[in-house]
N, C-alpha and C positions, 0 to 999 in steps of 0.2 A: 666465442661460444661455439661449442661443437654442433655439428649438424643434428645429432640426436637430441640435444637439449633444445635447439631451435624448433625442431619438429614437435617435441613434447609440449613446449610452450604454446605452439600454434594449435595443437589439439586441445589443450586445456582451455585456451581462450575461446575456441569454438564451442566447447561445452558451456562456458560462462555466457556466451552470446545466446545460446539456446535457453538457458535459465533466465536471462534478462528478458527475452521475449515472453516467456511464460509469466514472469512477474508483472510485466506491463499489461498483458492480457488479463490477468487476474485483477489488477488494480482497476482496469476499465470495467470489468464485470462488477467489482465491489462498488464502484461509483454508481453504476446503473441501479443496483439493488438499494443502495443507500438513498438515492433520490426518490425511489419508489416508496420507501419507508417514510421519508420526510413528507411527501405529498399526501400519503394516506393519513399520517398523523395530523397534518394541518387540516385536511378535509374534514376530519372528525373533531376539529376544534382544539387540537393539541398544539404544543410548541414544535417548531421546526427541529430543534435539537433536544436530545435527551442527555443532559450532562452526567447523570448517574451511569448511563450505559457507556458514555465516552470514557469516564473514569475507569470503569471496569476493563475496557479495551486497552487503555494505556497501561494499566496494571498487569494485564496478561502479557503484553509485549515486554514490559520491564521484567517480569518474572522469568521469561524465557531468554531475553536478550540483554538484560541489564539496562543501565542508564541510557545507552544509545538506542536501545529498543523502545524506551519510553519516548525519546525524541522522534524516532521513526513513526511510532503510532500517532503522535501529534501531527506529523506531516501527512500521513495517510488519511486521518480524520479530516484535516483541513481540505485536502484535495477532494475527498468524497462528499463533502458538504455541497459541492457544486457552485461555490461562490468564488472560485478562482478561474482565471482564464488559462486555457491551454496554450502553451507557447509552441509555436511552429516556425 
């Protein structure tokens, strides 16, 4: 591989790393908001989960990203429910 190609790949990977950091930060923020919604809903006598809302979110991801987007939405929702342990 040429030096130019190697440098180009390194630069692109650096940009991907920046995006990954932003995605992780946004997911952490989303989780915090999601937990606040759950607590508020439960404090008022509601259910912890709103399945209609979750279906809407999955559909939105699917509309934009296809079947894999729907899978991604499922993972995001699961993570943001707060019932999974963070692996470290």
